[in-house]
C-alpha positions in Angstrom: -41.0 -1.6 -15.1 -39.9 -2.7 -18.5 -40.6 -5.6 -20.7 -38.4 -8.6 -20.2 -38.7 -12.4 -20.5 -38.7 -14.5 -17.4 -37.7 -18.1 -17.9 -38.0 -20.9 -15.5 -36.1 -24.2 -15.7 -36.9 -27.5 -14.1 -34.5 -29.7 -12.2 -32.9 -31.1 -15.4 -32.4 -27.6 -16.9 -35.3 -27.7 -19.4 -37.1 -24.5 -20.1 -40.6 -24.9 -18.5 -42.4 -21.6 -19.3 -41.8 -18.1 -20.6 -43.6 -15.3 -19.0 -43.4 -11.7 -20.3 -43.3 -9.0 -17.7 -45.4 -6.1 -19.0 -45.2 -2.4 -18.3 -47.7 -1.1 -15.8 -50.4 1.2 -17.0 -50.7 4.6 -15.3 -53.8 3.4 -13.5 -51.9 0.3 -12.2 -49.0 2.6 -11.0 -51.6 4.8 -9.2 -53.2 1.8 -7.6 -49.8 0.5 -6.3 -48.9 3.9 -4.9 -52.4 4.2 -3.3 -52.1 0.8 -1.7 -48.7 1.6 -0.3 -50.1 4.9 1.1 -53.1 3.0 2.5 -50.8 0.6 4.4 -48.7 3.5 5.7 -51.9 5.2 6.9 -53.0 2.1 8.7 -49.7 2.0 10.6 -50.0 5.7 11.5 -53.6 5.7 12.6 -53.6 2.1 14.0 -57.0 1.4 12.4 -58.2 -0.3 9.2 -58.0 2.1 6.2 -59.9 1.5 3.0 -58.8 3.1 -0.3 -61.4 3.9 -2.9 -59.8 4.6 -6.3 -61.7 6.0 -9.2 -60.8 6.9 -12.8 -62.1 10.4 -13.4 -60.2 11.0 -16.7 -63.5 11.9 -18.5 -63.9 14.9 -16.2 -60.3 15.7 -15.3 -57.8 14.6 -18.0 -55.0 16.6 -16.4 -55.4 14.6 -13.1 -57.3 11.4 -14.2 -57.3 9.4 -10.9 -58.7 10.1 -7.5 -58.3 8.2 -4.2 -60.3 8.5 -1.0 -58.7 7.0 2.2 -61.4 6.1 4.8 -60.6 5.0 8.3 -62.8 2.3 9.8 -65.8 4.2 11.3 -66.6 4.0 15.0 -69.4 1.7 16.0 -71.9 4.5 16.6 -71.2 5.9 13.1 -71.7 2.4 11.6 -75.0 2.0 13.4 -76.3 5.4 12.4 -75.3 4.8 8.7 -77.0 1.4 8.7 -80.2 3.0 10.0 -79.9 5.8 7.5 -79.5 3.3 4.6 -83.2 2.5 4.8 -84.1 6.1 4.4 -81.5 7.3 1.9 -78.5 5.4 0.6 -76.9 8.7 -0.4 -77.1 10.1 3.1 -75.7 6.9 4.6 -72.7 7.1 2.2 -72.3 10.8 2.9 -72.3 10.1 6.6 -69.4 7.5 6.3 -67.5 9.7 3.8 -67.6 12.8 5.9 -66.9 11.0 9.2 -64.1 8.8 8.0 -62.3 10.6 5.1 -58.6 11.1 6.0 -56.9 14.4 5.0 -54.4 12.5 2.8 -57.3 11.9 0.3 -57.7 13.7 -2.9 -58.8 17.3 -1.9 -61.1 17.6 -4.9 -63.5 15.2 -3.2 -64.8 17.7 -0.6 -64.3 20.7 -2.8 -67.6 22.7 -3.1 -67.0 23.7 -6.7 -69.8 22.1 -8.8 -67.4 20.7 -11.3 -66.3 18.2 -8.6 -69.9 17.0 -7.8 -69.6 13.9 -9.9 -66.4 12.9 -8.1 -68.1 13.6 -4.7 -71.2 11.5 -5.7 -69.0 8.7 -6.9 -67.2 8.6 -3.6 -70.5 8.6 -1.7 -71.5 5.6 -3.8 -68.3 3.8 -2.8 -68.9 4.7 0.9 -72.4 3.4 0.6 -71.0 0.0 -0.4 -69.4 -0.1 3.0 -72.7 0.7 4.7 -74.4 -2.0 2.6 -71.7 -4.4 3.9 -72.4 -3.4 7.5 -76.1 -3.8 6.9 -75.6 -7.4 5.6 -73.5 -8.2 8.7 -76.3 -7.0 11.0 -78.9 -9.0 9.1 -76.8 -12.2 9.2 -76.6 -12.1 13.0 
């Protein structure tokens, strides 16, 4: 996208506002592409898909963004993860991540090389957020 002026006119032809369209940052472009892919995966798998996007430019400047696509877990996985949350939030997040991660996700996430451990732990934290949400839903009812 390039910069351009967008002008709106009222009924009588008077200029009402000017809005400048800005160029998207690389992260915003990545987010848009990830969202399009998420919607495509939902249609393919016929289940809700969540995309977790993280900026890993500090560790990997050559490939600064990562995305994990997680399909909605089965009920039994949700229940086990909520139960595990009381014992260990990390294990609960790991359970969701390993059960629900789609192959279209960034392959670095599950790579056993220690240089990817920070990315893996970040994605576990994101998956734990889902478990926390499930736990809140259980406690509300």
